[in-house]
N, C-alpha and C positions, 0 to 999 in steps of 0.2 A: 832713574829706573833701578840702578844698582845702589843700594843703601847698605852701609855697614850695619850689622845687627847690633853690635855694642861698640859704641865709639870709644869707650874707656879701655876696652881690651886691645885696641889696635896699638896703642903705645906701651902696653904692659909687657913685661919681660917674661921669659919662659919660667913656668912653675917647676919646682923641684921634682914633682911626680910625673911630669909630662915628657914624652919622647919628642924628638925633633919634629917628627911627622905630625904628632898631635898638636904641637905648638903652631906649626904652619897652617894646619887645617883650622885651628881656632882663630888665628888672626886674619885668615883669608875668607872667613865665613861671610857670605853675602846673601842678601835677600833679593831673589829674582822674581819678578812678576812679568811673565810673558803672556801674550795672547796671540791668536791666529792672525790678528791684524799687523803684528810686528814682522811677519815674514811674507815673502812673495810665494805664490803657489809653486813656481818652479823650484825655489829653494826648499820648500817643504817636501816636494816629490823627490828631489835629489838626496836630501838628508834621510828620508825614509828608506830610500834605495840603498844608501851606504850602510845603514844599520842592519837592514835585512840581509845584505850581502855578507856582512861579518857574521851574523847569526847563522846563515845558511851554510857558509863554508866550514863552520865548526861541526856540522852534522857528519858523523862517520857512518860507514857501512854497517858497523857493529850495532849502532843505535837503530838503524833501519831494520836489521834482522831481529833485534829485541822487540821492536814494535810489531813486526809481522808475527812472531811467535807468541808474544804475551798479549797482543792486542791492547796495549796500554802504554802510554808515554811516560809512566811514572819512573821507570828505570832508564829513560832516555833524556838526560837533562838538557841537551842542546835542542832537541825537538820541542821539549816543554818550554824552553826559553823563547823560541821563535813563535810558538803558539800564544804564549803569554804576552809577548810584545804586540802581536797582531790584535789580541783582545784589548790591550791597553790603548792602542791606537783608535780602535772603534769606540771605546768608552770615552776617550778624550774628545773625539769629534762630537759625539752626542752631548757631552756636558758643555763643551764650548758653544755649541749652537743654543743650548737652553739657558745659558747665562743671561742673555739679553732678552727683554720682554717685548721689544719692538719687532713687529712683523717684517718691516723693511730691513732692519739690521740682520735678523735671522735669515731672511731670503738672500741677502748679500753674502752671508757666511756660507749658506748652502751652495750658492753659486761658486764661491771660492773653493770649497771642498770638492765639488764636482770637477772643477778645473784641476785640482790636485790629483784626483783619481784618473782623469784623462791623461795628464802628463805622466803618471806612473804607467799607464797602459802604453803610451807612446814610447817610453824608454824600456819597454818589455819587462816591467816589474809587476808580475801578476799577483805577488804576495801583498804588496802595499795597496795595490788597486782594489783588491778584494777586501782588505781591512777597512779602507776608506768607505767603500760602498756598504760594507756591513754596518759602519757607524751611521751612515745616512739612511739605512733601511731599518735601524733599530726602532722598536715600537714607540719610544718617546718622540722620536723625530718624525716617524711615519704619520703619527696622529695630528701633526700640525697642519691641518687642512688649509687654513687661510694663508699660512706661510708658503705652502707648496703652490697654492693658486697664484700667489704673487710671483713666485719663481717662474711658473708657466707663462705668466703674462709679461713680466719685465725682463726675464732672463731665458727667453724661449730656446735659444741655441744651446745653452748649458743644460736645460731640462731635456732636450733631445739627446744630448750626449749621455746624460744620466740614464735615460730609458734604454739607449743602446747598450751601455755597459751592464745594466741590470739584466737585460735579455741574454747577453753574451755569457755572463757568469752564473746564470740560473742553474745550469747543470753541466758538469764537465763531460758528460757522455753525449751531449748534443753535437751534431756535426759542425755547427758554426763555431763552437768553442774549440773543438779539436782542430779544425782548419786554421783558426787564428793562432792557436798555440803552436801548430806545426810551422806556420809562416814565421812567427816570432822566434822560434827556436833555431831557425836556419841562420838568423843574424845574431851572432853572439855579441855581447853578453845578454843573457836573459835570466830572470828569476822566476821559477815556477811557483805556484801556490802550493804550500806544504800540505794543505788538506787534500789536494788531488793526488799527491804522492802517497799519503797515508791511506 
């Protein structure tokens, strides 16, 4: 899985124009090809939560006030970063599902990502849960009618979880969402969805 990009460079010495850091980066350059099958859904949920936590803790009150007054996240780099990461997560999920053309494989991937969203929900990570659901609800994935039919048939429990999460995250003003958020916020730690704060 890990292959050196250029075998000849590994044994080469430091070039005169290179700094030590550039030299180390060059000799340690590796080609990584990961897929969703390489990770357990629990590991994916935990990793997403750790990244979201780091991004969320960098948001300052000044950035929130900038957002309120300017109504734009352009001058709030940490808010922009967490929104960009959420968008990248959704896009990555959609592209990962669309890589394979087999309906059964796509259905298994959908079930795995539903499981990731459920685990994010259970560990009170509203941010990643919403990002994963956003990827599963993207138009390219939503239109896979036969794949979703296969999920309903073969992974019925996962599909029911997906429907529950979609109803829950439909609108933050709904009483069911507010009640769930209130219950989750009583048990720390929890990560809110940044879109609700905005």
